[in-house]
TORTI-820362 format. One record per residue (C-alpha): x, y, z. Coordinates in steps of 0.02 Angstrom, whole numbers. Layout:
<r xx="X" yy="Y" zz="Z"/>
...
This chain:
<r xx="543" yy="1297" zz="603"/>
<r xx="613" yy="1135" zz="534"/>
<r xx="533" yy="1046" zz="386"/>
<r xx="417" yy="899" zz="411"/>
<r xx="428" yy="761" zz="282"/>
<r xx="305" yy="646" zz="193"/>
<r xx="377" yy="495" zz="104"/>
<r xx="305" yy="456" zz="-66"/>
<r xx="244" yy="277" zz="-86"/>
<r xx="398" yy="229" zz="-187"/>
<r xx="527" yy="290" zz="-60"/>
<r xx="628" yy="146" zz="15"/>
<r xx="563" yy="107" zz="189"/>
<r xx="742" yy="92" zz="252"/>
<r xx="768" yy="278" zz="224"/>
<r xx="621" yy="326" zz="333"/>
<r xx="666" yy="196" zz="463"/>
<r xx="847" yy="255" zz="467"/>
<r xx="799" yy="438" zz="486"/>
<r xx="678" yy="397" zz="626"/>
<r xx="810" yy="295" zz="718"/>
<r xx="947" yy="423" zz="694"/>
<r xx="850" yy="578" zz="744"/>
<r xx="680" yy="565" zz="828"/>
<r xx="656" yy="753" zz="806"/>
<r xx="633" yy="732" zz="619"/>
<r xx="447" yy="716" zz="584"/>
<r xx="435" yy="593" zz="439"/>
<r xx="267" yy="515" zz="392"/>
<r xx="242" yy="373" zz="270"/>
<r xx="89" yy="367" zz="157"/>
<r xx="30" yy="201" zz="229"/>
<r xx="3" yy="290" zz="395"/>
<r xx="-106" yy="428" zz="323"/>
<r xx="-165" yy="391" zz="144"/>
<r xx="-252" yy="245" zz="59"/>
<r xx="-146" yy="131" zz="-50"/>
<r xx="-104" yy="182" zz="-229"/>
<r xx="-149" yy="365" zz="-198"/>
<r xx="-118" yy="468" zz="-356"/>
<r xx="25" yy="594" zz="-352"/>
<r xx="-97" yy="739" zz="-364"/>
<r xx="-182" yy="683" zz="-202"/>
<r xx="-14" yy="655" zz="-115"/>
<r xx="36" yy="832" zz="-164"/>
<r xx="-128" yy="903" zz="-100"/>
<r xx="-113" yy="808" zz="64"/>
<r xx="67" yy="866" zz="87"/>
<r xx="12" yy="1046" zz="57"/>
<r xx="-131" yy="1031" zz="182"/>
<r xx="-13" yy="958" zz="312"/>
<r xx="135" yy="1071" zz="274"/>
<r xx="249" yy="925" zz="231"/>
<r xx="392" yy="916" zz="106"/>
<r xx="373" yy="761" zz="-4"/>
<r xx="525" yy="647" zz="-16"/>
<r xx="522" yy="532" zz="-167"/>
<r xx="625" yy="421" zz="-282"/>
<r xx="504" yy="461" zz="-426"/>
<r xx="615" yy="574" zz="-532"/>
<r xx="513" yy="535" zz="-688"/>
<r xx="335" yy="589" zz="-650"/>
<r xx="334" yy="676" zz="-481"/>
<r xx="424" yy="835" zz="-541"/>
<r xx="295" yy="860" zz="-679"/>
<r xx="151" yy="833" zz="-558"/>
<r xx="235" yy="949" zz="-434"/>
<r xx="251" yy="1092" zz="-559"/>
<r xx="71" yy="1069" zz="-617"/>
<r xx="13" yy="1074" zz="-436"/>
<r xx="123" yy="1226" zz="-398"/>
<r xx="40" yy="1328" zz="-535"/>
<r xx="-123" yy="1321" zz="-436"/>
<r xx="-66" yy="1307" zz="-255"/>
<r xx="83" yy="1333" zz="-143"/>
<r xx="178" yy="1174" zz="-104"/>
<r xx="291" yy="1142" zz="46"/>
<r xx="418" yy="1070" zz="-76"/>
<r xx="487" yy="911" zz="-152"/>
<r xx="651" yy="819" zz="-120"/>
<r xx="702" yy="690" zz="-250"/>
<r xx="825" yy="551" zz="-211"/>
<r xx="888" yy="442" zz="-353"/>
<r xx="861" yy="255" zz="-329"/>
<r xx="1047" yy="224" zz="-355"/>
<r xx="1095" yy="326" zz="-200"/>
<r xx="1134" yy="203" zz="-59"/>
<r xx="1015" yy="206" zz="89"/>
<r xx="1148" yy="265" zz="211"/>
<r xx="1197" yy="409" zz="97"/>
<r xx="1015" yy="458" zz="73"/>
<r xx="991" yy="461" zz="262"/>
<r xx="1147" yy="569" zz="283"/>
<r xx="1089" yy="691" zz="149"/>
<r xx="912" yy="706" zz="217"/>
<r xx="974" yy="736" zz="393"/>
<r xx="1094" yy="870" zz="330"/>
<r xx="957" yy="955" zz="230"/>
<r xx="840" yy="951" zz="381"/>
<r xx="973" yy="1019" zz="500"/>
<r xx="1032" yy="1160" zz="387"/>
<r xx="869" yy="1226" zz="315"/>
<r xx="705" yy="1297" zz="379"/>
<r xx="538" yy="1240" zz="308"/>
<r xx="511" yy="1403" zz="211"/>
<r xx="668" yy="1367" zz="109"/>
<r xx="583" yy="1218" zz="26"/>
<r xx="420" yy="1305" zz="-24"/>
<r xx="381" yy="1282" zz="-209"/>
<r xx="556" yy="1209" zz="-236"/>
<r xx="619" yy="1043" zz="-302"/>
<r xx="780" yy="985" zz="-219"/>
<r xx="886" yy="845" zz="-291"/>
<r xx="996" yy="740" zz="-178"/>
<r xx="1139" yy="718" zz="-159"/>
<r xx="1173" yy="904" zz="-147"/>
């Protein structure tokens, strides 16, 4: 089964919009659709685990630490980190490639850094 994604609040909206336009099969939620504003990382991680969604984030500073703390207690569907400097088009290409070439179980309790 293919991974389902949850954008972190700091992920550029253009990335989600571009993925949705390019491939409607990719299930990509944004936090504004499902979580209250300014939700702490710990709650985003818990929600993603409950929903079986891999988090996609630009937050390379704090999200990895919160992810590893969370993963000590619970299984996580995974985390994909995209540096802010990566152009939107390249981020979309990378995410689509990762989605097409990997099954959801390959992300479990893993942190992936894009570009690959």
